[in-house]
C-alpha positions in Angstrom: 69.5 49.2 -26.9 71.0 47.2 -24.2 74.8 47.5 -23.6 75.3 44.6 -21.2 75.6 41.1 -22.7 73.1 39.5 -20.3 70.6 42.3 -21.2 71.2 41.7 -24.9 70.6 38.0 -24.5 67.4 38.8 -22.6 66.2 41.0 -25.5 66.8 38.2 -27.9 64.9 35.8 -25.8 62.1 38.3 -25.4 61.7 38.6 -29.1 61.5 34.9 -29.6 59.0 34.5 -26.7 56.9 37.4 -28.0 56.7 35.8 -31.4 55.7 32.4 -29.9 53.1 34.0 -27.6 51.6 36.1 -30.4 51.2 33.0 -32.7 49.6 31.0 -29.9 47.2 33.8 -29.1 46.3 34.1 -32.7 45.5 30.4 -32.9 43.5 30.6 -29.7 41.4 33.6 -30.9 40.8 31.9 -34.3 39.6 28.7 -32.6 37.3 30.6 -30.2 35.9 32.7 -33.0 35.2 29.6 -35.1 33.5 27.9 -32.2 31.4 31.0 -31.5 30.3 31.4 -35.1 29.4 27.7 -35.4 27.4 27.7 -32.2 25.5 30.9 -33.1 24.8 29.5 -36.6 23.7 26.2 -35.2 26.3 24.4 -37.3 26.6 20.6 -37.1 30.3 20.8 -36.3 29.8 23.2 -33.4 30.4 20.6 -30.7 33.8 19.6 -32.3 34.8 23.2 -32.7 34.0 24.0 -29.1 36.0 21.0 -28.0 38.9 22.1 -30.1 38.7 25.7 -28.7 38.6 24.5 -25.1 41.6 22.3 -25.8 43.5 25.3 -27.4 42.6 27.4 -24.3 43.9 24.7 -22.0 47.1 24.4 -23.8 47.6 28.1 -23.7 47.3 27.9 -19.9 49.8 25.1 -19.8 52.3 27.1 -21.9 51.8 30.2 -19.6 50.3 32.3 -22.3 47.0 32.7 -20.5 46.2 32.9 -16.8 44.0 30.2 -15.4 41.1 32.5 -14.5 41.1 34.1 -17.9 41.0 30.7 -19.6 38.2 29.7 -17.2 36.2 32.7 -18.2 36.7 32.0 -21.9 35.6 28.4 -21.5 32.6 29.5 -19.4 31.4 31.9 -22.0 31.7 29.3 -24.7 29.9 26.8 -22.6 27.0 29.2 -21.8 26.6 29.9 -25.6 26.5 26.2 -26.4 23.0 24.7 -26.1 22.7 21.7 -23.8 21.8 18.6 -25.8 18.4 17.2 -24.8 18.8 13.7 -23.4 
């Protein structure tokens, strides 16, 4: 346990940030999994779920939870699973 006041405060901040990051990552993983399942099952709502997952990934980057390249990889993998609509 920290003895210095600034270190104690940093520990308190770390606990809050960890909780926030874990919640955001859980939301992200849920959105990505739902999109993957919908795309693989050829669900009608797949397009909307993929859009929501990409939005969640982008917001995680904005909040500093994910690195940009990691997010790009997630989006790329989702996009490659999604069939291109025939025009």
